[in-house]
N, C-alpha and C positions, 0 to 999 in steps of 0.2 A: 504494500500500500504506500503510495507516494503522496505526501502532503504538500500543498502549495505554500511556500514561504514568501511573504510579501517583501519586496526589496525596500531598503532604506534609501530614501531619495533626499539629496541635499542640493541646494542652489548656492553657488559661490560667486562672488565678484573677484576677478583676478587682478592683482595689483603687482607692480614692480617697484621695488625699492632700489635706488641707486646707492650702492655701497661706497662710502667715502664722500658722498654728496653733502654739501653744506645745507641743501634744502631738506626740510622735513616732510615735504609733500611726496606723494606717490604718483606714479604714472602707470598707465595700463600696460600689460605685457603683450608681446607679439603673439601671433597665432601658433607659433612653433614651441609653445611652453613645454610640451612633453617630447620634444625632439631628442634624437640620439645622435651625437652627444648632447648633454644638457646645456642650458644657456651658459654664456660666459661667466666667469667668476666676478665680473663687475656688476652683475645683476642678480637680485635675489627675489624669486617669485614668492608671492604671498597670497593666500586665499582667505577671504573674509566671508564666512557663511552668512547669507542674508535671509534664508528661508529653508523650510523643509516641507516635504509633502509632494503630491503628484503634480501640482501646478504652481507656477510662480505668478504672483499678482503684484504689479508695481503701481503705486498711486503717487500722485503729486510729483510727477517726473520733472527733473531739472536737468539743465545742460550737463551738470557734473555727474549725472547718472549714466551718461553714455560711456561705453567701454566694453571690455571683454568679460563675459560671464561663462559659467559652466554649470551643467547639470550632472550630478554624479549619482548613479544607482549602484548600491552595494547589496549583495546577497550574503547575509551573515552565515548562512548554512554551509556554503561551499567556497566562501571567500572570493567570489567573483566581483569585479568592479568594472563598470562601463561608464565612460564619461563622454560628454559632447560639449564642445566650446562654441559659443556664438557671440556675435557682436550686437550691441544695442546702439542705435544711432538716434540722437535727439536733435531735432531742428529747432532753432530759436525763432521767436516771433519777430 
């Protein structure tokens, strides 16, 4: 008998910290975050979890919300992880 295990779904915003930068702000990382070899030592990818569940709902969108995001689905039973990155574009008025 096989039971269905619901995956754990997380929504992250991907940020890039410039190591050694005098600025404390973060910029968004490029599409090739999970590339092999990994990103250069000058950049440190960071994930900020913004939501969980099957759907992502964004409200009160601002220009600062534009950037690279990802959806990560994890199956805790057999330790499988699937992720998809996507870009959100915000046009100003």
